[in-house]
N, C-alpha and C positions, 0 to 999 in steps of 0.2 A: 809802891807806885812812884814813878819818877815825876819830876816837875813837868816835863813835856807831856806825859800822859795825862796828868791832872789838868793841865791847861787845855789840852785838846778835848778832854771830856767836858770841861766847863764851856768852851766855845761851841761845841756840838750841841749841848743842851740848850744854851742860849739861842743858838740859831734855830733849833727846833721850836723853842718857845715863841720866837718871832714869827715863824711860819704858821703855827697854830693861831696866833693872834691875828694874822692877816686873814685867815680863813674865817675866824669868828667875826671880824669886822665885815667881811663880805656877806656873811649871813645876816648881821645886824642891818646892813644897808638894804638887803632884800626885805626882811621882815618888818623893820622900822617899828619896834614896839613903842607903846605910848609912854612908858616910864623912862625910856632912853631913846629919844627921837634923833638918831644919828643922821639920817638923811636931812632932817630939818636943821640940825646944828651945823652940818657941813654945807648947807644951802645947795644941795644937788638937785638937778632937774630930774623928773621921772624918766625922761627919755634916755638919760645917760647912765642910769643905775645898772643896767645889764652889762655895759662895757666895763664899768668899775668892778663889778662882781667878777667878771671873767678874768680881768687882770689880777685882782687880789687873790682869787682862788688859785690861779696858775703860779703866781709868785709864792704864795703860801705853801702850796703842795711841793714845789721843787725845793724850797728852803727847808721844809720839814724833812724831806727825804735826804737832802744833803747833810743836814745836822745829824740825823740818825746814822748815816753812813760814816761820818767822822767818828762818832762814838764807837760804832762797831769795829772800825778799822783799828783804832787805838786800843780798844779793850781786847781784841784778839791777838795783839802783839805781845801782851803781857803774859 
């Protein structure tokens, strides 16, 4: 494996991890569990939660797909 391939795989996996983290944060904003009150910590109003969830889910989805495609493209070249 070349250095470029290894770096691309690392970047793709990191990007996918960031996307999944954004989706998990969107879920935590919606669910707002008692042991980890994210909505309370971020001081978000109830009326704005749906908008933040939509933005985080869309960004997370496209970031995850993009990261996986980077890994797939560089792994198929080898």
